[in-house]
N, C-alpha and C positions, 0 to 999 in steps of 0.2 A: 653389422649385425652386432657389432660390440657396443657400438653407441645404444641400438635398444636393447638388449641384455643390461646394458649401465641404468637405462632410465627404468626399465621394469625392476630392477633391485632395488632404485632408489625409492621408487612408489612401492614397494612391498614394505621397505624398511619405514617409511612413512607413516604406510597407514599402519603396520604393526606399534609401532612408538604412539599412536594417536590414539588405537581404541587400548592399550595399558594406563595411558593418561586419564584419557575418558574416564574408564570404570574407577580408576580412582577418586576420581573429584564429581563423578554425577551429581550427586546432590546437593553439592553447590551451587556447580550450574545448573542442574535445573530448576535449583531455589530461587535465583538470582534473574533467570528468564523468565521465569512463571510470576514474579514479580511487573517484570516490565510488558507481560502478556497481561496481565491482569490490568495494569495500566492502561494500555492502549485499549484494549475491546470497552471500561469504563467510559475511556473518552469518546470512543464511537458508537456505544448506546445515547449515552447524554447527546451527540450529537445531531443523533438522527430524532431525537424527544426533540431538541428545538429548531427543527428545520421548519416546521410549520409556523414557528410564530417568532424566531428569533435567527433568521436565516445567519444574520452578519456575524452573529456568537457563535456559529458554526467552527469559522477556521478559526480564532485560540483556543477552544475548546479539543479540535481536533488534533493541533497543532500542540499541546500537552500530552497527548497521550502518543504521537507520534516521538517525541522527547524522550520521554519514560520506555519507549520500544529499543530507541538508537540506547540510550543510557545504560541499561541492562546488556548491551550488549558489550559496550566500551566495559564495563565492569567485568565480565567474563571473561573478557581476552586479558585484562588486568590480570585476574586470579588466578587464570592458567599461568599466564607468564612469571607468577611469583613464584608458582611449584614448579619451574622449570629453570628457576634464578637465570630467565633473560638478564636481569638487571648487573647483575655481577658477572654474566657472560661479557654482556656488553664492554663493561666496564675492563674487562680483564682482556680482549682481544684490540679496547681502544688504545690501551698502554699509558704511558707516564701523562701525553695530550689532555686525553681525556681529567686528567687530576687535575692537572693545572690550569684547564677554562676556566674563565672568567666567570663569575659570579650570574651575567646577565645572562650568559649559554647554558646554565642549568636553569633545574624547576624543581618544586614538591611533589612531582606528580606522585613521588615514589609513598610520600607519606599520608597524602591527602583523595580521597576519590573527589570530594567536590571539584579540585584544584584540577584530577587530570578528568574532570569531567568539563570544564571549560578550556582546558587547551585543544581536546582533541571532537568536540560533538559540532564545531564548527565545520571543519573540511570533512570528517565522517560522515555530514548532513549532507556538503556539497556532492560528493562523491558517489551517496545516497539515493541522491535523486538523479545523478547520470546513468545508472543503469535501470531508471525505471520501477523504484521500489516505494517512489512516493505516488507516482501515477496509479499503480496498481492498490496501494494502500486507499487512494482517492475515490477508484473506482469501486474498493469496495462499500466505502462511507456512500458516496451515488447509489448503488444497488440498493441497499439497508431501506435509503432514505427513499424512495422511486418505491419501495416492497410494502412501506407505511404509510404514505403519503400519497403514492401514483407517480406515474412516470411525469405528467406534466409540474409537477409538484415535488419533485426530488430538488435534491439540493442546488444540483447541477440548474434547474429552472430558476428556482427562489434567487442563484445569482448570478444570471444571465441577466448581462448589462446593455444587450441589445436592445431591448427594447427603449428605450429611450437616453435624449443626449445628456441628461440628467445623470443616469445609472451609468454612461461611459465618465463622465468626467466624477463622479464617485471609486469609480473602478478606477483608473489611472491615479488620483489622487493619493486613492488607498496603498497604492504598489509602491506610488514614490515616497511617499510618508512611511512606510515600513522599511525600504532601501535607508530613509536618511535617519530615523529613528533607531536603527540596527549601529549603522556609525555613528551618532552621537552616544548609545549605551558603551560600545566601545570604548570610544573615548573617553567616557565618564570613569568606565574601568578600570583602564589603564593609568588614569590619573589617582584614582582612589583606590585602588586594589580590592573593593571590596566585590566577594565573590558573588553577592547576588547577584550583580550587576553582570558579571562572567556569566551567567546560567541564565538572564535576560536573554545575551546577544544569542545565543542559540534559538528561545524561543524564538524572537522577532524574524531571525531566519527562515524557523518554520513556520510561520505565518505568512512571509513574504512567499514561500515556497509553494504553502499551501491556496492560497488568494490568485495564483498562476494559474496553478492547475483545473483549479473548481471557477475561477470566474474570466482571471486576463485572457487566456488563451482564445476566447469568442473574438477578443478585439485583433490579435492576430490575424486569425480566420477571417474579419472584416477586412483589413490590410489587404491579404491575400485576394481576398475577392475584385476589391476593386482596381488592384495591381492590374490582375488579368481582365482589365476592361479597358486599357492605356493602349495605346496609340503603338508605344512602343513594343509591348507585346505582339501587337498584328504583325509588324516588320519584319521581329525575328522570326516570328510563324512563316510569312512569307519566304523571309530567305532559308528556312529550311526546307520547302516547297521547292523553290529553285534549286537548290543540292540536292534531295531528291531524284528531279529530273532527269538530272543530269546524271546522275547513279544510274536511272533505269537506263540509260545506253548501253550501260555494260551488264546491265540485266541483273541488278541490284540492288534490291529491294531497303533504301536506307532508312526508313522508319521502322521498318518490321525490325533488321539487326541493330538498330539502338535500343528499340523496345524489348527484347532478348539477351543485348547484355547488359542496359539497364535490371532486370528483371532478376539475373543470375548476379548480379552484383549487389541489387539489395534485397534478396529474398534468399541467398543462401552464402554468398562471399562474406555480407557484412556481419550478417547471426553469428555464424560462427567465430569470426575475429573478435567480435563485440564481445559476445556473451559467454563464450567457450575459453577464451584465449586470455583478452583485455581484463575482463572482471575477474578471473579468480587471482591476476596479478597486482591488479590494484585494490582487491583484499588483501593481501598479502602485505602492501604496501602501507594501505592504513592500519593493519594489524603490527607493521614496526614504527608508526607515529607513536600507536598508542604506548608501546613498550616504551616508549623513553626518547626525550628528547638527544638522549649521548649516542644514538645511532647514527646519526650525521658524523661524528668521532669517529664511528668506522668506517670513513670514506678516506683516514688518513692510509691504510693497507695499501690503497691501492693508487694514489691519488700524486703517489712518487713524488711528494714533497710539495707540490702547488698550495697554494694557500685555498683556504675552502670557499672563499669568496671567487673567484677567479677559476672555479669548477662547478657549483651545482647551479641546476638551472633556475633560470630568475634572478642573480645575482645581479646581474646588467641592470635589471631594472631594480631593485633593490636600493644599488649604489644609486641613481637617477632620481631616487624616489627622497633618498636622505641629501640628496645637493638640493634639489627639489625645497625640502624643509630646510637647510640652511640658508638657501638664496629668500625661500619664503617669510625668515625671520626676520632679513634686514631690509623687507622690501615693504611698502607702503600703496595701499588705494587699490586701486583696477589691480595691479601686478598681484600684491599678494592675495587677493580673492581668488585669482586665474589659478596661482600655483595650490593654493590650499584645496580650491576644486579637481584641481587636477590629482593630488595626493588623496583626498576621499574618493576619489573613481576608482584609481590603480591600487586602493588597498584591501578590497574584496581579493586581487592576488595574493597577497600574503595572506590573509586570514585564512583562505576555501583552499586554496589551489597549488599555494609553495610548498608547504610542509609537506603534501600528499607527493608534488612531483620530486621530493629530496630524496622522501622515501622508497617512491618508484625506483630511484636511479640507481639509490642503493639495490634495492631487490635483484636489480635485472643483470647484476653485474655476479650473482649467486654462478649465472653459466646454464647452457642449455640444456645441460642434461636434468642440471638441478631443477628446472623451472619444467621443463617437461614432465617431469616426473610429479611435480607438485602438482599443474594443472592438469595430468592424467587422473591423478588420487583426489583432485577436489571434484571434478567433473561424475568419476566414479559414486561420489560420494554423496551428489545432487540426484543422481538416476536414483540411488539407493532411496532417498527424501523420496521421492517421488513413487515408485514404487510400494514406499509404504501409504503414502496418502492414497493411491489404486484400491491397495489390498483393504483400507480399514473401511472405505467407499463400500467393497463389495460387502466386508462383513456386518455392515449395517443393512444391508439390504434395499429391497424397493421404499420410499417412501414420497409421500406428498411432497409438492413445491415447497410448502409452508415450514414443513418439519425441515426440511435442508437449510431453509433461511436460518431457522434457528437454533440450529446445531454449526454455523458457519465458524463461531469462535471456538469450537472445540474442536471441530476437524483441522483449524488453522495451529492448532499443538503442536501436530506430528514436526511441522516448519519452523514456525514459529520457536519451538522450545527444544524439542527432538534433534530434528536435521542441524540447526543453530549450533546447540551444544557439541556437535562433533564438529560442525566446521569452526568454532574458535578454536577446539583443540587441535584441529588439524594447522591451525594458523600457528599456532603458538610453536609447535613441534618443529613446521618448516623454517621459521624465521628462526630458531635455536639452530635447526642442522645449515641455516644459509652463513651462519655466524662464525660455525666452526671451516667452512667451506671456507670463510674467508682466512681465520686464523690459518689453516694449513698454505695455506697460497701466498703469506709472509712468513715466512722462515726467518727472514734477515731481522725481523723486530723484535725484538725482546719479550711483548705481549704476546707474541705469536704462540712461544714456547710455556707461555703461563701456566694455564690451567685450559682442563676438558669444560666441557657442559658441569656442573656440576650435580650431584646425584639428589635423586627429590628428596626433600625435609617430609620421609613419612610418618616422623613421630607423631607431629601434630595431627594429620590426616588420620590419621588410625585411630587417634584417640576423638577426634571430632566427628568421625566416620558414622558411626551406627546413631547417633543423638540428627545427624543430619538427613539419614537414609530415613527415619523412621517421620520425621517432619514435611521431606519433601511427600514420601508414601500417602501419611497422613491428607497433603493436599492435594494429590493427584485422585486419591478416593472423595475428596471434596467436588474435586470437577467434573470426574463420571457421574456424580450423584446426581450433579445439577444438571449433566446430559439426559440423564435418566427422567428427572421428573420433566424436561423440556418437552420426550417424546412424548409421555404421555401425564396429559393435564387436564386430563374428562373432568376430574371432581373439584378445580379451582376454578369452577365460575359460578357467577352470580346470573341464575337464570331467572328471565321475563320470558310471559307469553301471552300474545294476541292474535288475533284473526286477521282471516281478508278484509283490507279496508277501514282497520280500524287502526290507529296511529300508537304505536308503544316505544318504550325507552329503551335505549342502548346505550348505556352510557351517560354522557352529556350532549348525544344526539337525538332524534324523536323521527321514527323511521313507518314510515304506512307502507305496505304492498299491497298490489293488486292483483284483481284475478290472474291466471297465470294463462297462457295457451299454446297447445299442442300442433304437432306437425311433423311429417317425414323427410320436409323438403324446406331449408331454411332459405330465408328470401331476407339480406339489409332490406331496411326501407329508403324507396327513394329508385330503387333498380327492378328492374321489369321481368328479371330470369329469376330462378332459384338456383344457386350456385352448389349447394352441398346437399345431399340426402345421406340417409341414414338406415337400415334395417331395422332399427327401435325405433324411436321416438325422442323427438326436440321439445322441449319444455322454456317457455319464456316468461318468466317472470318481471313482471316491473315493479320495479324499488322505488320510493322516494324516502331521501336522507336529507332531514333539514338541519343545520349548527344553529342554533339559538345562540349559544356562549361563544367558547371559542375555540378556534381552529383545534382541529388532531388527524388520528391516524383514518385510514380507509376501513368504509364496512364493506367484509367482503360476507360470501354466502358460499350455501353447500347446502343442498339437493339431499333428504334422509328417505331411507326407508328401508326400516330395520336395523339390520347391519349393515348396510350399504350404503353408501356417499358418494355424491356424484359433486367436481368441483365445476366449475363455468368456465364455458370454453366462446371462443369466437367472437366474444363482450367484452363488456367493459368487465375484467377481472375484481375491481373496486369501486364504492363511490366516495370520495371524501370532499366536501363542498369545503369553504371557508367558513369563516364566522360571518353569521348574518347573511348564509345562502342556502337554497336548496337545490338538489340538484336531483336529476329521475333519470335513470337507464335502465337498460334490461340487464338480467343475467340469464345466458340460456346453457343448457345443459343438456347430454345427449345422454337417455337413460335406458333400461330395457322394457318393453311396455308391460311386463310383469310386475314392474314396482308400480305401476302409474295404478293409486287406488288408497282406500282412505288413510292409512296411514302415512302419505305422503307428506312431507313438511317440508317449512325452511328454515334453515339454522341461520342466525345473523351475529357477526362478531367483528370487534375491531381487530386491525391489525396489528397489532400492539408486538416489539420484537420481545420483551420482557415484562412482568408484570405477577404479581404476587395471586391476582383475583381479577380474573376479565370478566367482562358483561356480556351474555348470549343471550340473544333474542330468538324464540323458539314459535315459529307461527305456522298454524295449520292451514294449508292452501282450500279446505274445505270439500274435497273430495269425499261426496259417499259413493257406495257400491253401483250405486244405479245412474251418477255420470261418469263415472269409472268406466260402466263399460261400454256406454254412449262416446267416450272419449278414443278408446279403443278401437271403437267400430270404426270411426270416420278420419281416422288415421290415413287407409288406404291412401299415398299420394298425395296428402294436401297440403298445402303452402302454409307454412307461419310466417311472420315476419316480426324483425326484432331490430332495435336503437343501436347502431354499433358504436355510439359514443354519450354519454350522459349530457344530456341539458340543464344550462344551472340558471337561477333567475334569481331576485334579492325578495329575500322573507316581506311580505307584505303585514303592517301589522293589524 
């Protein structure tokens, strides 16, 4: 019970300190994170627009947004650390050894934001990808591009390399080229110290990760499929079958036992260990890296006089790399090429993982009580963020799918901005607390009795706080106003009207609507029996879309009668041919029979994410009172056929 009470007390201390500090700094934190949010979603929207016409340009465009998002997090971490006086605390607990450190062990990240980003973005990006955040962002890109261009023409479809040998070679060359480019850019930066090259290193690495997530993963899948057909795999399956037969004598179903063990380990133990324990600790290690390279010197408190190179993770590999470099200097020919290649391949460990491992080792020495309290507080903060997201969605209420897609960037504000601002505050408070624990454990060191964490420099903060609050409040008002405009955009359309059988303009598309058909039983073309029935009526509207100009977003349709709107179901939700092609498909609507009448019309629009003035084509379906009566009278048990997928052909001159 003593340990549990200690963990709870430590967690409450961290939570209280986090709340106090966040309340003092929220204008600065939210302001910086809003800038990162704007940069990321501008890049996301641009990437979606580029999907249909320049899919490969999506990779660097989206990478710029990813770097913008990570840079805002790094800057806010440093902002909170400066308010806590973490740098001064690190120096005080590190003792004279930190002050006498050689110049090459120090850096100017304290005085330059650009230098801070150069040092921290690369390892930060590696850890960010390790916990699936890059995959989540890429999934959002795939979802939005699929919404505008269709699932088949989403960014995943456009960047699919499996279609041809040329595409496979292109992707492989791009992946290898980006890796080599990053190494070259990094080497140039080490020689010139030109800071733009340092930032370019993180940008190229982001391009490498995104290309892997969006395209190269399919090559890995193909290799796995190829391997599954090899004879060696068949031998392994036969061996497992023989083992299962042997255990069957003991009435043990070996395959079932192994499956349950694998399911429990993969779906229960591993997520708990990786997402609930490892991820919070890794975030704290990354925060330690952001707070300064001098944190490594704090290890003097518990290294017991051993040299730094003898204890740090990866130090042995670093010594080997230095020896390889020395040998390469005196070597010629093939041997020198091999040694340089080895150093280039192993250099990623120094750049992306070794700094994090050093910080992680420091964090783990804070003790089980502190780590348990920190993980508990971190998890509670994440749960509160999820609860806030659910509450916001409930307050918005029921909306159609298009509205939810348009509101997605604004719904992400609670996680990308608000929850993240609390998280970075917790990281700074936790690291400051860890430094205090290190100081308390080393009374024999002169620095351990030096100073406690300095009080917050509230003077400057108080003077800037009203200005910051006003600026952030105005920014949030603009964001909410934009969200409100997106919910209700009925007056911002360029309306064109046409009739059944007559082509009508929709942006750069030409749309022709044919006569609708009606029934109570829905059957896909080619099937012999109807699969779906309704107490109302199914309306099938054939639509032909031509793209004489460039490619663009899909054409979506709604069936409108008075104030009631029906969205397409059971068939294609959008039609979007490429430039020079015509696609013909059916939109299927399930409607109330009372709405089958003279005022029934089809509204066609483009699935654009955000546009100031959208085209809208209204098509009168030609139902007069007499025909509407006949349609309703003939509905009972009638079957209507529909085309599940659009058919595409070239535009004939």
